C-alpha positions as a printed NumPy array, in Angstrom:
array([[-17.161, -28.123, -10.357],
       [-18.834, -26.755, -13.47 ],
       [-17.913, -23.54 , -15.251],
       [-21.193, -21.903, -14.191],
       [-20.371, -22.752, -10.551],
       [-16.966, -21.12 , -10.927],
       [-18.497, -17.956, -12.405],
       [-21.019, -17.784,  -9.566],
       [-18.332, -18.347,  -6.93 ],
       [-16.036, -15.698,  -8.457],
       [-18.845, -13.133,  -8.47 ],
       [-19.635, -10.529, -11.134],
       [-16.405,  -8.54 , -10.861],
       [-13.442, -10.646, -12.034],
       [-14.95 , -12.462, -15.04 ],
       [-17.586, -11.735, -17.664],
       [-18.801, -14.434, -20.063],
       [-19.122, -13.368, -23.699],
       [-19.75 , -16.861, -25.09 ],
       [-21.007, -19.826, -23.03 ],
       [-21.062, -23.347, -24.377],
       [-23.691, -25.748, -23.034],
       [-24.96 , -23.116, -20.616],
       [-21.705, -23.202, -18.694],
       [-22.225, -26.793, -17.553],
       [-18.812, -27.989, -18.757],
       [-16.872, -29.647, -15.892],
       [-13.606, -28.001, -14.757],
       [-10.534, -29.86 , -13.566],
       [ -7.752, -27.239, -13.743],
       [ -6.912, -23.578, -14.324],
       [ -3.746, -22.977, -16.38 ],
       [ -1.835, -20.236, -18.175],
       [ -1.506, -20.667, -21.952],
       [  1.757, -22.394, -22.843],
       [  2.846, -23.303, -26.367],
       [  4.705, -26.33 , -24.986],
       [  1.551, -27.711, -23.335],
       [ -1.514, -27.816, -25.617],
       [ -4.995, -27.266, -24.131],
       [ -6.676, -30.234, -22.506],
       [-10.218, -31.222, -21.632],
       [-11.718, -29.462, -18.608],
       [ -9.14 , -26.7  , -18.44 ],
       [ -9.822, -22.993, -17.95 ],
       [ -7.015, -21.346, -19.938],
       [ -5.772, -17.85 , -19.128],
       [ -4.668, -16.31 , -22.435],
       [ -1.844, -14.214, -21.006],
       [ -0.347, -11.944, -23.654],
       [ -2.97 , -12.768, -26.287],
       [ -5.906, -10.749, -27.589],
       [ -9.153, -12.358, -28.64 ],
       [ -9.473, -10.522, -31.949],
       [ -6.061, -11.595, -33.303],
       [ -5.014, -14.666, -35.319],
       [ -3.185, -16.094, -32.277],
       [ -6.243, -15.573, -30.071],
       [ -8.594, -17.187, -32.556],
       [ -6.183, -20.115, -33.011],
       [ -6.163, -20.701, -29.233],
       [ -9.984, -20.701, -29.156],
       [-10.15 , -23.206, -31.995],
       [ -7.559, -25.527, -30.432],
       [ -9.247, -25.289, -27.019],
       [-12.625, -26.16 , -28.518],
       [-11.155, -29.145, -30.346],
       [ -9.602, -30.589, -27.168],
       [-12.619, -29.986, -24.917],
       [-11.197, -27.156, -22.795],
       [-13.881, -25.57 , -20.597],
       [-13.077, -21.913, -21.297],
       [-10.497, -19.416, -22.522],
       [-10.05 , -16.151, -20.603],
       [ -8.855, -12.997, -22.374],
       [ -8.255,  -9.47 , -21.22 ],
       [ -9.851,  -7.448, -23.983],
       [-12.398,  -4.76 , -24.841],
       [-14.049,  -6.763, -27.586],
       [-17.718,  -7.721, -27.442],
       [-19.595, -10.957, -27.929],
       [-19.895, -10.164, -31.637],
       [-16.166, -10.788, -32.007],
       [-16.576, -14.459, -31.005],
       [-17.613, -16.801, -33.853],
       [-20.978, -18.424, -33.247],
       [-19.645, -21.959, -33.819],
       [-16.98 , -21.646, -31.118],
       [-16.89 , -24.909, -29.132],
       [-15.355, -23.532, -25.927],
       [-16.609, -20.802, -23.607],
       [-14.92 , -17.404, -23.837],
       [-14.598, -15.138, -20.804],
       [-13.212, -11.626, -20.348],
       [-11.17 , -10.703, -17.254],
       [-11.539,  -7.352, -15.543],
       [ -8.72 ,  -5.029, -16.592],
       [ -7.848,  -4.167, -12.975],
       [ -7.072,  -7.764, -11.949],
       [ -3.591,  -9.125, -12.54 ],
       [ -3.198, -12.511, -14.192],
       [ -1.402, -13.963, -11.165],
       [ -4.164, -12.76 ,  -8.865],
       [ -6.849, -14.189, -11.148],
       [ -5.028, -17.529, -11.397],
       [ -4.824, -17.69 ,  -7.584],
       [ -8.521, -16.868,  -7.195],
       [ -9.761, -19.422,  -9.724],
       [ -7.503, -22.208,  -8.473],
       [ -8.51 , -21.511,  -4.876],
       [-12.194, -21.615,  -5.784],
       [-11.884, -24.847,  -7.747],
       [ -9.828, -26.47 ,  -4.976],
       [-12.335, -25.378,  -2.351],
       [-15.168, -26.959,  -4.339],
       [-13.367, -30.308,  -4.208],
       [-12.194, -29.904,  -0.6  ],
       [-13.484, -32.096,   2.15 ],
       [-14.218, -28.963,   4.211],
       [-17.42 , -28.701,   2.179],
       [-18.781, -31.542,   4.344],
       [-18.165, -29.66 ,   7.602],
       [-21.749, -28.371,   7.599],
       [-23.959, -31.389,   6.935],
       [-27.048, -29.609,   8.268],
       [-26.407, -26.273,   6.564],
       [-25.875, -25.178,   2.978],
       [-22.413, -23.999,   1.967],
       [-22.185, -20.273,   2.859],
       [-22.78 , -17.897,  -0.036],
       [-21.634, -14.63 ,   1.59 ],
       [-19.074, -13.322,   4.051],
       [-21.696, -13.021,   6.804],
       [-22.919, -16.525,   6.007],
       [-19.314, -17.684,   6.348],
       [-19.022, -15.975,   9.757],
       [-22.23 , -17.662,  10.926],
       [-20.956, -21.037,   9.746],
       [-17.618, -20.599,  11.559],
       [-19.412, -19.547,  14.757],
       [-21.362, -22.838,  14.667],
       [-18.262, -24.806,  13.739],
       [-15.932, -23.416,  16.44 ],
       [-18.376, -22.366,  19.174],
       [-17.98 , -18.629,  19.866],
       [-18.627, -15.183,  18.458],
       [-16.708, -14.599,  15.224],
       [-15.207, -11.583,  13.494],
       [-13.58 , -11.772,  10.061],
       [-10.927,  -9.076,   9.592],
       [ -9.028,  -7.901,   6.549],
       [ -5.298,  -7.196,   6.808],
       [ -5.857,  -3.621,   8.036],
       [ -7.946,  -4.884,  11.   ],
       [-11.222,  -3.772,   9.428],
       [-14.307,  -5.878,  10.137],
       [-15.538,  -7.68 ,   7.013],
       [-18.254,  -9.778,   8.674],
       [-19.24 , -11.019,  12.113],
       [-21.541, -13.478,  13.865],
       [-22.54 , -13.418,  17.544],
       [-24.815, -16.515,  17.602],
       [-26.28 , -15.554,  20.99 ],
       [-22.914, -15.566,  22.785],
       [-22.101, -12.883,  25.333],
       [-19.493, -10.462,  24.003],
       [-17.033,  -8.195,  25.787],
       [-16.639,  -4.461,  25.186],
       [-13.642,  -4.964,  22.874],
       [-15.672,  -7.149,  20.511],
       [-18.671,  -4.836,  20.76 ],
       [-16.562,  -1.776,  19.917],
       [-14.922,  -3.59 ,  16.991],
       [-18.306,  -4.556,  15.527],
       [-19.822,  -1.103,  16.018],
       [-16.737,   0.753,  14.78 ],
       [-16.121,  -1.721,  11.907],
       [-12.499,  -2.19 ,  12.962],
       [-10.318,  -3.127,  15.932],
       [-10.248,  -0.165,  18.37 ],
       [ -7.018,   1.816,  18.   ],
       [ -5.944,   1.32 ,  21.629],
       [ -6.171,  -2.447,  21.179],
       [ -4.25 ,  -2.378,  17.892],
       [ -1.532,  -0.572,  19.816],
       [ -1.618,  -3.023,  22.747],
       [ -1.564,  -6.107,  20.515],
       [  1.314,  -4.632,  18.5  ],
       [  3.402,  -3.706,  21.545],
       [  2.697,  -6.996,  23.333],
       [  3.311,  -9.044,  20.171],
       [  0.29 , -11.153,  21.045],
       [ -2.742, -11.318,  18.746],
       [ -0.968, -10.323,  15.544],
       [  1.423, -13.269,  15.655],
       [ -1.046, -14.807,  13.214],
       [  0.73 , -12.977,  10.392],
       [  4.093, -14.492,  11.368],
       [  2.714, -18.031,  11.798],
       [ -0.157, -18.18 ,   9.314],
       [ -1.004, -21.874,   9.767],
       [ -1.072, -21.778,  13.556],
       [ -3.873, -20.836,  15.956],
       [ -2.882, -18.041,  18.345],
       [ -4.571, -18.121,  21.747],
       [ -4.974, -14.71 ,  23.388],
       [ -5.983, -15.044,  27.039],
       [ -3.767, -12.602,  28.925],
       [ -6.109,  -9.598,  29.09 ],
       [ -8.548,  -9.196,  31.988],
       [-10.853,  -6.908,  29.981],
       [-11.209,  -9.392,  27.155],
       [-12.581, -12.898,  26.785],
       [-10.179, -15.555,  25.507],
       [ -9.642, -15.363,  21.771],
       [ -8.527, -17.86 ,  19.166],
       [ -7.102, -16.195,  16.061],
       [ -5.756, -17.571,  12.812],
       [ -4.651, -16.032,   9.541],
       [ -6.531, -16.62 ,   6.301],
       [ -4.106, -17.077,   3.435],
       [ -3.908, -18.411,  -0.098],
       [ -0.882, -18.997,  -2.272],
       [  1.428, -17.536,   0.372],
       [ -0.541, -14.261,   0.562],
       [ -2.142, -13.195,   3.844],
       [ -5.749, -12.169,   3.143],
       [ -7.047, -11.49 ,   6.654],
       [ -7.784, -13.363,   9.843],
       [-10.498, -14.99 ,  11.91 ],
       [-11.011, -14.069,  15.563],
       [-13.237, -16.314,  17.708],
       [-14.137, -15.061,  21.182],
       [-15.009, -17.504,  23.932],
       [-18.771, -17.85 ,  24.395],
       [-20.769, -20.103,  26.674],
       [-18.171, -22.878,  26.641],
       [-14.349, -22.761,  26.878],
       [-12.411, -22.857,  23.605],
       [-10.723, -26.272,  23.699],
       [ -8.147, -27.957,  21.496],
       [-11.07 , -29.278,  19.425],
       [-12.095, -25.68 ,  18.785],
       [ -8.543, -24.927,  17.615],
       [ -8.66 , -27.768,  15.104],
       [-12.068, -26.613,  13.91 ],
       [-10.673, -23.087,  13.449],
       [ -7.859, -24.42 ,  11.254],
       [-10.438, -26.102,   9.029],
       [-12.484, -22.896,   9.008],
       [ -9.469, -20.891,   7.831],
       [ -9.131, -23.197,   4.827],
       [-12.841, -22.803,   4.101],
       [-12.584, -19.002,   4.377],
       [ -9.713, -18.585,   1.889],
       [-11.777, -18.435,  -1.346],
       [-14.337, -16.125,   0.261],
       [-11.664, -13.707,   1.474],
       [ -9.786, -13.882,  -1.797],
       [-12.938, -12.994,  -3.723],
       [-13.625, -10.14 ,  -1.301],
       [-10.03 ,  -8.948,  -1.585],
       [-10.107,  -8.927,  -5.386],
       [-13.445,  -7.083,  -5.473],
       [-12.058,  -4.53 ,  -3.009],
       [ -8.78 ,  -4.278,  -4.925],
       [-10.661,  -3.649,  -8.169],
       [-12.492,  -0.653,  -6.724],
       [ -9.424,   0.598,  -4.899],
       [ -7.222,   0.186,  -7.968],
       [ -9.627,   2.235, -10.068],
       [ -9.638,   5.01 ,  -7.456],
       [ -5.862,   4.882,  -7.068],
       [ -5.469,   5.18 , -10.836],
       [ -7.746,   8.212, -10.78 ],
       [ -5.763,   9.823,  -7.929],
       [ -2.457,   8.998,  -9.613],
       [ -3.815,  10.494, -12.828],
       [ -4.638,  13.71 , -10.975],
       [ -1.136,  13.892,  -9.503],
       [  0.313,  13.42 , -12.986],
       [ -2.138,  15.814, -14.658],
       [ -3.657,  13.113, -16.882],
       [ -6.621,  14.536, -18.853],
       [ -8.06 ,  11.067, -19.524],
       [ -9.019,  10.661, -15.848],
       [-10.338,  14.192, -15.305],
       [-14.014,  13.247, -15.811],
       [-13.77 ,  10.379, -13.325],
       [-12.126,  12.715, -10.798],
       [-14.841,  15.358, -11.218],
       [-17.544,  12.708, -10.74 ],
       [-15.765,  11.641,  -7.545],
       [-15.941,  15.145,  -6.114],
       [-12.347,  16.089,  -6.98 ],
       [-12.767,  18.885,  -9.522],
       [ -9.429,  20.609, -10.228],
       [-11.178,  23.736, -11.504],
       [-12.973,  24.237,  -8.181],
       [ -9.752,  23.88 ,  -6.192],
       [ -7.599,  20.947,  -5.037],
       [ -4.608,  20.702,  -2.735],
       [ -2.093,  17.874,  -2.445],
       [ -1.06 ,  16.943,   1.083],
       [  1.911,  14.634,   1.601],
       [  2.891,  12.446,   4.546],
       [  6.363,  11.036,   5.214],
       [  6.341,   8.166,   7.691],
       [  9.289,   6.843,   9.636],
       [  8.948,   3.041,   9.481],
       [ 10.68 ,   0.762,  11.945],
       [ 10.734,  -3.005,  12.5  ],
       [  8.916,  -3.741,   9.268],
       [ 11.64 ,  -5.514,   7.341],
       [  9.617,  -8.449,   6.002],
       [  7.4  ,  -7.838,   2.988],
       [  4.163,  -9.018,   4.596],
       [  4.348,  -6.788,   7.674],
       [  5.401,  -3.827,   5.514],
       [  2.422,  -4.358,   3.205],
       [  0.041,  -4.756,   6.136],
       [  1.439,  -1.551,   7.673],
       [  0.911,   0.312,   4.384],
       [ -2.705,  -0.843,   4.15 ],
       [ -3.368,   0.1  ,   7.756],
       [ -1.738,   3.509,   7.364],
       [ -3.692,   4.293,   4.191],
       [ -6.843,   3.389,   6.092],
       [ -5.892,   5.621,   9.042],
       [ -4.963,   8.524,   6.78 ],
       [ -8.167,   8.066,   4.798],
       [-10.209,   8.363,   7.985],
       [ -8.417,  11.598,   8.836],
       [ -8.627,  13.253,   5.414],
       [-12.281,  12.242,   5.024],
       [-12.937,  14.443,   8.049],
       [-11.567,  17.313,   5.938],
       [-13.766,  16.387,   2.978],
       [-15.537,  13.083,   2.197],
       [-14.271,  13.228,  -1.395],
       [-10.586,  13.342,  -0.361],
       [ -8.49 ,  10.324,  -1.379],
       [ -5.19 ,   8.786,  -0.234],
       [ -2.637,   6.684,  -2.091],
       [  0.949,   5.547,  -1.588],
       [  3.677,   6.124,  -4.19 ],
       [  7.285,   5.037,  -3.605],
       [  7.013,   5.125,   0.178],
       [  5.323,   8.538,   0.365],
       [  1.63 ,   8.987,   1.071],
       [ -0.404,  11.595,  -0.798],
       [ -3.878,  12.944,  -0.134],
       [ -5.803,  14.937,  -2.724],
       [ -8.132,  17.268,  -0.832],
       [-10.755,  19.696,  -2.165],
       [ -9.874,  23.312,  -1.319],
       [-12.762,  25.315,  -2.698],
       [-11.518,  28.685,  -1.444],
       [ -8.137,  30.22 ,  -0.542],
       [ -9.362,  30.431,   3.047],
       [-10.054,  26.688,   3.222],
       [ -6.557,  26.062,   1.872],
       [ -5.028,  28.263,   4.575],
       [ -6.913,  26.31 ,   7.242],
       [ -5.489,  22.947,   6.173],
       [ -2.442,  23.114,   8.45 ],
       [ -4.568,  23.505,  11.564],
       [ -6.993,  20.835,  10.433],
       [ -4.172,  18.355,   9.79 ],
       [ -2.779,  18.664,  13.307],
       [ -5.257,  16.157,  14.859],
       [ -4.305,  13.597,  12.197],
       [ -0.605,  13.736,  13.11 ],
       [ -1.431,  13.698,  16.823],
       [ -3.555,  10.581,  16.34 ],
       [ -0.776,   8.807,  14.442],
       [  1.711,   9.803,  17.154],
       [ -0.52 ,   8.181,  19.789],
       [ -0.262,   4.989,  17.717],
       [  3.566,   5.268,  17.678],
       [  3.589,   6.245,  13.989],
       [  5.966,   9.167,  13.534],
       [  4.883,  11.361,  10.644],
       [  5.607,  14.689,   8.973],
       [  3.194,  16.385,   6.596],
       [  3.444,  18.978,   3.855],
       [  0.797,  21.108,   2.156],
       [  1.113,  21.996,  -1.523],
       [ -0.279,  24.994,  -3.353],
       [ -3.971,  25.316,  -4.129],
       [ -4.483,  24.078,  -7.695],
       [ -7.305,  25.528,  -9.789],
       [ -6.635,  23.559, -12.974],
       [ -5.607,  20.022, -13.865],
       [ -2.151,  21.218, -14.925],
       [ -1.511,  22.738, -11.481],
       [ -2.155,  19.546,  -9.485],
       [  1.301,  18.049, -10.337],
       [  2.821,  21.368,  -9.242],
       [  1.077,  21.006,  -5.881],
       [  2.55 ,  17.512,  -5.569],
       [  5.995,  18.888,  -6.491],
       [  5.616,  21.429,  -3.661],
       [  4.885,  18.568,  -1.292],
       [  7.866,  16.463,  -2.422],
       [ 10.27 ,  19.376,  -1.951],
       [  8.891,  20.213,   1.476],
       [  9.106,  16.593,   2.647],
       [ 12.743,  16.51 ,   1.498],
       [ 13.512,  19.613,   3.553],
       [ 11.684,  18.213,   6.595],
       [ 13.574,  14.908,   6.283],
       [ 16.884,  16.805,   6.358],
       [ 15.836,  18.631,   9.498],
       [ 14.703,  15.471,  11.272],
       [ 12.022,  15.279,  13.919],
       [  8.366,  14.387,  13.494],
       [  4.936,  15.862,  13.94 ],
       [  5.847,  18.874,  11.76 ],
       [  3.527,  20.254,   9.071],
       [  5.466,  22.089,   6.378],
       [  4.353,  24.877,   4.076],
       [  6.127,  26.928,   1.428],
       [  5.909,  29.987,   3.644],
       [  7.723,  28.241,   6.521],
       [ 10.387,  26.505,   4.437],
       [ 10.95 ,  29.196,   1.791],
       [ 14.712,  29.517,   2.292],
       [ 15.482,  25.818,   1.827],
       [ 13.024,  25.622,  -1.062],
       [ 14.721,  28.579,  -2.745],
       [ 18.039,  26.726,  -2.681],
       [ 16.729,  23.399,  -3.988],
       [ 16.803,  24.292,  -7.709],
       [ 20.398,  25.495,  -7.338],
       [ 21.344,  22.299,  -5.495],
       [ 19.808,  20.12 ,  -8.204],
       [ 21.58 ,  22.092, -10.915],
       [ 24.876,  21.716,  -9.06 ],
       [ 24.329,  17.967,  -8.64 ],
       [ 23.937,  17.693, -12.425],
       [ 26.836,  20.022, -13.278],
       [ 30.248,  19.163, -14.722],
       [ 32.008,  16.816, -12.302],
       [ 35.232,  18.818, -12.721],
       [ 33.619,  21.578, -10.674],
       [ 33.512,  19.322,  -7.6  ],
       [ 37.168,  18.272,  -7.812],
       [ 38.04 ,  20.13 ,  -4.596],
       [ 35.45 ,  18.264,  -2.527],
       [ 36.374,  14.924,  -4.117],
       [ 39.964,  15.386,  -2.981],
       [ 38.853,  16.035,   0.603],
       [ 36.441,  13.08 ,   0.556],
       [ 39.14 ,  10.742,  -0.78 ],
       [ 41.578,  11.943,   1.892],
       [ 38.99 ,  11.355,   4.641],
       [ 38.333,   7.842,   3.361],
       [ 42.025,   6.939,   3.142],
       [ 43.21 ,   8.461,   6.41 ],
       [ 40.108,   8.557,   8.623],
       [ 40.165,  12.365,   8.844],
       [ 37.092,  14.624,   9.072],
       [ 37.962,  17.448,   6.71 ],
       [ 34.575,  17.414,   4.908],
       [ 32.68 ,  17.553,   8.206],
       [ 34.935,  20.37 ,   9.397],
       [ 34.382,  22.356,   6.221],
       [ 30.601,  21.862,   6.379],
       [ 30.411,  23.016,   9.997],
       [ 32.671,  26.024,   9.348],
       [ 30.528,  27.175,   6.415],
       [ 27.243,  26.64 ,   8.27 ],
       [ 28.321,  29.047,  11.04 ],
       [ 29.333,  31.756,   8.536],
       [ 33.063,  31.189,   8.98 ],
       [ 33.046,  31.75 ,  12.758],
       [ 36.085,  29.913,  14.135],
       [ 34.841,  29.999,  17.72 ],
       [ 31.352,  28.697,  16.871],
       [ 32.699,  25.935,  14.623],
       [ 35.28 ,  24.892,  17.223],
       [ 32.543,  24.656,  19.86 ],
       [ 30.351,  22.461,  17.654],
       [ 33.266,  20.211,  16.704],
       [ 34.599,  20.114,  20.281],
       [ 37.997,  21.402,  19.17 ],
       [ 40.38 ,  24.064,  20.423],
       [ 40.161,  27.1  ,  18.085],
       [ 43.86 ,  26.762,  17.216],
       [ 43.324,  23.124,  16.31 ],
       [ 40.438,  24.124,  14.055],
       [ 42.54 ,  26.833,  12.369],
       [ 45.269,  24.306,  11.623],
       [ 42.704,  21.849,  10.254],
       [ 41.227,  24.525,   7.968],
       [ 44.702,  25.42 ,   6.726],
       [ 45.434,  21.744,   6.1  ],
       [ 42.176,  21.024,   4.191],
       [ 42.749,  24.116,   2.042],
       [ 46.238,  22.866,   1.25 ],
       [ 44.944,  19.388,   0.278],
       [ 42.005,  20.58 ,  -1.823],
       [ 43.202,  23.861,  -3.257],
       [ 40.246,  25.733,  -1.715],
       [ 40.586,  29.441,  -0.93 ],
       [ 38.377,  30.059,   2.104],
       [ 39.029,  33.785,   1.858],
       [ 37.061,  33.907,  -1.423],
       [ 33.314,  34.485,  -0.687],
       [ 32.294,  33.008,  -4.058],
       [ 34.151,  29.785,  -3.291],
       [ 32.577,  29.606,   0.167],
       [ 29.085,  29.97 ,  -1.336],
       [ 29.795,  27.413,  -4.086],
       [ 31.219,  24.899,  -1.622],
       [ 28.257,  25.271,   0.695],
       [ 25.822,  24.619,  -2.165],
       [ 27.891,  21.656,  -3.365],
       [ 27.799,  20.133,   0.116],
       [ 24.029,  20.603,   0.283],
       [ 23.605,  19.123,  -3.191],
       [ 25.622,  16.09 ,  -2.146],
       [ 22.98 ,  15.282,   0.493],
       [ 20.126,  15.127,  -2.039],
       [ 18.616,  11.637,  -2.428],
       [ 19.53 ,  10.141,  -5.801],
       [ 15.906,  10.058,  -6.99 ],
       [ 15.558,  13.809,  -6.429],
       [ 18.671,  14.784,  -8.33 ],
       [ 18.276,  15.792, -11.985]])
């Protein structure tokens, strides 16, 4: 493989040549990360991790690489071609700032390996595919059935029918550009089609649904990362064991194509996520980009937050796939509110930034969000939502996000799902939050009474803290507290007397009762929300 072939295979996004030697015809034999212990060698593409082109160390690497016959050196820099000396004897490339070094290394090594792979001879009568749709067509010929290439969120990347009859499931997936929601749910519940993610090198046969032709599915992966999957539906002939072997070879062929697609998609998505994150943080440097994207803080924006209860997603791959799918689902819903709205995930919470051009449109958000939560509920995704204030300046957008975070905390304490919170509904709990945070950060000596009770409970298996909390929550009503704790009132009175004796608390003092109640509430704050 020559350097020019690698640049063409990688596409215009990841790499940009600023100095090409010999027209890019230098042969490539490896892609490596710069290492002082291993000098450059002939035919290498060297990733200059941690180095800048316009520094002495960068220029020294270029000189050494040229002297040893290295094919190219890749920098991440903003310099132009003028910064590269004209007599440089190795090609110099610039990597896109949104692509991580590890991701770039994986892409380039996958592309170079694919060029040398025997799978390139699988299509003796056809040229090697140059696009995702060309790849789908090639796989359809290779395996013998209609083909759909999916990304990890079950979105259709490319397809090929090749004259085969297709069932309604395949038709709906192609028309809707993704697997129909009811089938995502069925496959997930039945643990059938999506076993490809658990066994990425194995072909999964799906033939247990009357409404659907037999499918062969296999994951597409590179370097241990799942990139998507191939689904082949039975056409004119049954899908035999030979078709399964052909599909395995096709998955290897598809890896560099899907990796290139993934990186191109990630680059655009990363730029948009950075813009959305900048809005949430009030960053002025991203304001122009946001305005050009239809998210003008001065015309009105609202932050909407979603808290999702996740279950059975303990492994990293399934959790990441779930996050991608959920962002896609939420994006579909918020785009119905406004096409410019955007969604991103931060620390397990999901935020949407939505235009709210008038106070009236802001007030209508709760009603317009209801279908989104109902749709997620039908997919067995339990969600709560919160609506922040309407921001009319860049500085107010982080305040809208803060509203959302506080509301989601209150909703999490209350439990349940399908609830949409607002400041008007949750005002009492929100009023207490600043006091709780201040108490959590206060002098630890002030919580000595509760620490004594907690230590006693831990040593002796008693429930004095629970008893105190329940008693305070029912305004000191002995009968109501006894009923909730399933105790005789006299037993509760003795327990209250005993916990007061242990801790030194005076439950007759209204100030102490109020302080204790706030301390107990503050103790339930998540660590990341305490001052």
